[in-house]
N, C-alpha and C positions, 0 to 999 in steps of 0.2 A: 641507529635507524631513525627515520623521520617519516611517519605516515602522513600523507597529504590529503586524504579524503576517502570517501566510500564510493566504490565503483558499482557494485551490485550486492544484492542480498538474495537468498534463496528461501522460498516458501514451499513446503511440502503440502500438496493439495489433493483432495479427493478427485476432483474433475478439472483437468487442466483448462479445457475450453471454457468452462463456467468461470474459472478464475480470470482467464483472459478477458472475458466479457465484462466482469466486474471492474477490473483495473483499467481496461481500455475504454469501454463504452460508458460506464457509470462515472469513473473518476478521470477520464480524459487522457489516459496514457496512450502510447503508441505500441500496438502489438508487433511482435517480432518472431520470426522463426530463424533458427540458426543451427549449425552443427548437426545436419542430418535430421531436422524436424523438431529439435527442442524448442520450447516456447518461453517467451519472456514478454514483459511489458516495460517500456522505457518511459521515464519522466525526465526530460532534459538530458543531462549527462550521467544519469544513474538509471539502473534498471532492476527489476525484480525477475529473477529466473524462477521458473515454476517446475518443480519436480513432482511427478505422479507418485502418490503414496503407494508403497509396496513395490515400486519399480524405480527407485531413485537412481540418479546418475552417480557414478563413482568419480571421485570421492564424494562423500556426503557426511552430514552431521552424525555423531555417534548414535543418536536415537531420534531420527527424523519423525516428527509427529505433526499431524494436521492440527490447526487451531492453536498452535503454541506461539505464533508470531505476535509481536507488538511493535508497530512501526509508526512513524510520523511522516506524513507527506505535506509539503508546503503548498499552500493555495494562494491565489490572488483574489478569490471571490469573497464577497461579503457573506455574513451569516445568513442573511435573507436569501441570497442566491444559492448558497449551499443547501439550505432547507428546501427550497423549491425544487432544485435539481434532484436531490436525494429522494424527496417525496414522489417525483415523477417516476423514479425507478423502484419505488417501494422499499427503500433502504431507511431504516429507523436510525435516528440519532440516539445513541445509548447514554451519552453524557455530554453536557455542555450546552451552550458555550461557557467556557471557563478560562480563566487566566492561567497560563503555565509559563515555565521558563525553559526555552530551548537552547541549543548550542550557541546562538547569537544573542540571547537575551529574552525579554518578555514577549509573549505571543498570546493570541487568543485561539482556542481550539474547540473543535467538536469531535466526538468520537463515534465511529460506526464499526460494524463487524462485517467482514467479507463472508462469502458463502461457506468457508470452513471454520468461521468463528474467530479468525485472527482479529485482533484489535487494531483498527486503523485510525490514527489521529490525523485530522485535517486541520492544519494550523496556519495562521497568518501573523506575520511579525508587526505590521503597522497598527495593530490594535483595533482595526475596523472590520474584523471578520464577522 
């Protein structure tokens, strides 16, 4: 077997529309509805599917839990731009900027939390985040 990439991931959330707002409006993703009303937000060729807590779609994780996600999204914005945009939406940076190593090498990251407490790393590879 040869896995070639990540298509989507699933987050279990308390309020699906609040999560769509955060990932689409605040972070710039594209909101989607599919398969009879399910919700997701896409970023380029990947997406985040959103499962409502207590009413998850089958199949699902063995113990779906809100706030247990920890994910990294790539950005093109500078740290100054990120700070300004996050401040406009009332989203606090909980860590960073800090140097990290991602799948492709060194990157600079800032961390925020989504409405369910999931940790969202916003990272840039060119070191000018």
